[in-house]
N, C-alpha and C positions, 0 to 999 in steps of 0.2 A: 504494500500500500504506500509506503513512504517513497518508493521508487517512482510511482505514478505521480505523487505530489510534486516531485522534482523534475517533471518532464520539461518544464519551461526554464530550468536553471541547469545548464550543462555542467558547470563547474561543481556544484553540489552533488549532482547526480554521479559524476565520475568519482568524487570523493567517497560517496556511499558505496559505489562499486569496488573501490580500492579497499575499503575497510571490511567489506563483506564479500571478499573474493570467492568464498566457498559457494556463493549463490549466483555465480556468473551465468550459469545456464538459465536460471530463472530470469535474470535481467535481460538476457538475449531474447528469450521467448516473449517477454513483455514488450520489448522494443519492436520486435517483428510484428506482434499483434497490433501495437499502436500504429506503426507505419502502414500496415494493411488497412487499418480502420481509416486513417487519414486519406489514403488513396481511394478507398471506397466512397467516402464523403465527397472528395474532390470530383470523382467521376460522376457521382449523383448530381452534384451541382452543375457540372458541365452538361449533362444530359437534360436537366430540367430547365436551366436558365440560359444556356448558350446555344446548344444544338436544338433544343425543344423536341427531343425524340421521346421524352418520358414526362409524365406528369405525376405529381404527388399532391395529396390533399392533407388537410390538417390532422387526419388520423394516422398518417405515416409516422413511424418512430422517429425519423430524423428531420421531420418537417421544420421544427423550431431552429435547428442548427443551420439547415440550408437557407431558411428565411433570413436568419441573422447574417449569413455570408452575403446574401443578395442585398440586404440593407447596407452592408459595408460597401459593396460595389456602388450602390446608388449614392451613398454619402461621399465617396472619394472619386468616383468615376474612373477607377483603375481596375483592370481585370483581376479576378480572383485566381491566385496561383496556388500550387501545392503548398508552398511555404506559408501563405496566408491561412490556409485551412489548418495546417499544423500548429501555427501560432494560436489561432482561435481556440482550438481544442486543448492545447497545452495550458492555456490560461483560464480554462473553465475551473470552477470549484471542484475539488476532489470527489465530492458526492455525485456531482453531475457526470463526471468522467466514469465513475464506477457504474452508474446507472446505464450509461451508453454502452459500456463494455458488456454489461449483463444482457443487453438487448441486441448484441452484435448480430448483424445480418450480412455477413460477407458472402459474396458469390463464390461458388465452388470452382 
């Protein structure tokens, strides 16, 4: 759980990994899962708001997150990149990140 809390702080995350090196395999799994999740959300955003090949409604699990990304685009008028999505998710409250991970809907 602490590792997830430090997603936005690379220095502290690496420090945690250094001091708990016996859990390296777990840190790697969480990082891979997180990056897959970020990629999934980025692709969902592109499909729904750029390519318009998919639609989601308010009942979709990730609707609030995708809507928040689109609001960021409207506010800044800059395209949403993978890095933007990663930053947005990394800066969410830990409880929200945990809830999103529990509802993980990654394509096979």
